[in-house]
C-alpha positions as CSV (number, residue, x, y, z in Angstrom):
1,M,91.2,30.8,-83.4
2,R,93.3,33.1,-81.2
3,D,91.1,35.6,-79.3
4,T,92.3,37.4,-76.1
5,R,90.9,39.3,-73.1
6,D,92.9,41.4,-70.7
7,I,91.5,41.4,-67.1
8,T,92.7,44.2,-64.8
9,L,93.0,42.8,-61.3
10,I,91.4,44.5,-58.3
11,Q,92.1,43.7,-54.7
12,S,88.8,41.8,-54.4
13,T,89.6,39.6,-57.3
14,I,93.0,38.7,-55.8
15,Y,91.5,38.1,-52.3
16,H,88.7,35.8,-53.5
17,G,90.5,34.3,-56.5
18,H,87.6,34.9,-58.9
19,I,88.4,36.3,-62.3
20,V,85.6,38.5,-63.6
21,F,84.7,38.9,-67.3
22,A,82.1,41.3,-68.7
23,R,78.8,39.7,-69.7
24,S,79.6,41.0,-73.2
25,D,82.5,38.4,-73.2
26,E,80.0,35.5,-73.3
27,S,81.0,34.6,-76.9
28,F,84.6,34.1,-75.7
29,F,83.4,30.8,-74.2
30,P,81.5,27.9,-75.7
31,H,77.8,28.4,-75.1
32,D,77.5,25.0,-73.3
33,A,80.2,26.1,-70.8
34,L,77.9,28.7,-69.2
35,G,76.2,27.6,-65.9
36,D,73.9,29.1,-63.3
37,R,75.3,31.2,-60.4
38,G,74.1,29.0,-57.5
39,R,76.1,26.0,-56.1
40,K,73.3,23.6,-56.9
41,G,72.3,25.3,-60.2
42,A,73.0,23.9,-63.6
43,R,76.7,23.6,-64.4
44,G,78.2,24.1,-67.8
45,V,80.6,21.8,-69.6
46,P,84.1,22.4,-68.4
47,V,86.7,24.6,-70.1
48,Y,90.5,24.5,-69.3
49,F,92.7,27.3,-68.2
50,S,96.5,26.7,-68.4
51,A,98.0,28.8,-65.8
52,R,101.7,28.3,-65.2
53,E,102.3,24.7,-64.4
54,S,98.7,23.8,-63.6
55,T,95.4,23.4,-65.5
56,I,92.2,24.7,-64.0
57,E,89.1,22.8,-65.1
58,T,85.9,24.8,-64.6
59,D,82.6,25.9,-66.1
60,I,81.8,29.6,-66.4
61,R,79.0,30.9,-64.1
62,I,76.7,33.7,-65.1
63,M,77.1,35.9,-62.0
64,S,74.7,38.7,-63.0
65,G,73.4,40.6,-66.0
66,V,76.8,42.2,-66.4
67,R,79.4,39.6,-65.2
68,L,80.7,36.1,-65.8
69,S,83.3,34.2,-63.8
70,P,85.0,30.8,-63.9
71,R,83.4,28.9,-61.0
72,T,86.8,27.6,-59.7
73,S,89.0,29.9,-57.8
74,F,92.3,31.1,-59.3
75,M,93.7,31.9,-55.8
76,P,96.6,29.4,-55.9
77,Y,97.7,30.9,-59.2
78,L,97.3,34.5,-58.1
79,K,99.3,33.8,-55.0
80,A,102.0,32.0,-56.9
81,V,102.6,35.0,-59.2
82,R,102.2,37.4,-56.3
83,A,99.4,39.3,-58.1
84,R,98.9,42.9,-57.3
85,A,95.9,45.2,-57.9
86,G,96.3,47.0,-61.2
87,D,98.2,44.1,-62.9
88,L,96.7,42.2,-65.8
89,L,95.7,38.7,-66.7
90,H,96.1,38.2,-70.4
91,I,93.8,35.3,-71.3
92,T,94.0,33.8,-74.8
93,R,91.7,31.3,-76.3
94,I,94.0,28.6,-77.8
95,G,91.4,25.9,-78.6
96,D,87.7,25.2,-78.5
97,R,87.8,24.7,-74.7
98,E,91.3,25.8,-73.9
99,Y,92.7,29.1,-72.6
100,L,96.2,30.3,-71.7
101,V,96.5,32.6,-68.7
102,E,99.5,34.9,-68.6
103,Y,100.2,37.3,-65.7
104,V,101.4,40.8,-66.7
105,R,102.9,42.9,-64.0
106,C,102.2,46.6,-64.6
107,V,104.9,49.1,-63.6
108,F,103.6,52.2,-61.9
């Protein structure tokens, strides 16, 4: 069941802590995990991202016609790894609702 996505970090992602997936990655998540964009909109059933020593529980919000994002901020994790623009997050689906997040520093 292993399936992966590489997300290139940009400064806005690091500053706000929101990882952005392409809308074409919708099938990477269980259908019932998808929720509305608004704070009071319908929430999806949570998925779990293992990132270092912590687990982030969140649904996946549909941000627009072209973007998806976990609703919960990854800012603590991005700060802990000292993320920089241009680096990658390697995200692997390891179970029905479980994902492993690995930080990959790119050398310029």
